[in-house]
N, C-alpha and C positions, 0 to 999 in steps of 0.2 A: 477570422477562425472560428467555428460555429460552439456554442455550449457543450458540444456530445464531443468531440475532437477533443478541447480544453480536458474534461472530467478523464476520456481518455489520455491524456500526457499526464496528467494529476497522479492519478491510477499507476500508471508504469515509473512515473518518478521517483513515487514516492516506495514503491516496491523494490525498483532497485536501490534504492538506499539504503533500505533497509535489509536487503539479503545480503550487498556486500556489506556491512557493518557486522552483520551476525557471522558472514561468512568468514572475516574475517578475525571476529574472536574467536570463534569454535576452533578454528585453526591454531591458534595462540593457546587456550587457555583449556582443549576437548582431548581428547584419543582420540578422536574421530579423523579419520582419513580416509581414501579411496570417496567413491559414489556415496558414499554416509555424511562425509560432510557436505557438499552441493546440497544434498537431499534434507536432512538437514536445517540448512540453511533456508531453504523453499518454503518447507512445513513451516516455520518458526515466522518468516516475512510474510506469508501467505495470511496467518492470524495476525499479526502485529499491524500491518500496515493497513491503513485510513482508505474506506473507500469511497469514494464519488461517484457522484451520477445526475446527469442531465435528466430533467422533469419539465416538461412544458405546462406552467399555472394559469392564472387567468391573466396575470402582468408579463407572461412572457417566458421565457426559457430562465430558467435559474437553477444551479450548481449546485446540491446539497453534498455535506461530507455526515459519515459516519464513523465513529474513531470509538474502541473500546476503551480507553484514556477518558473522554470525554462526555459527560452525561446527554443524551439525546442525541439528535441530527442539528447540524447547525448549515445554515445557509452560508455559501463561498462563494 
């Protein structure tokens, strides 16, 4: 599996996990209903989910992660 595919899967899995968690929490503890519940969960998840990117360097392909809760960019 290539690093670009891995980065895409990491992005999908992290977004899906945060989306489901936020949607459940908003459904339980807020007054949102209808289209507003998944729309709000989508926006919050887009902001909170870590971003993974595959980059070709001199040493080969590497995956880097940037997340608002971690300072800087980390090699993954």
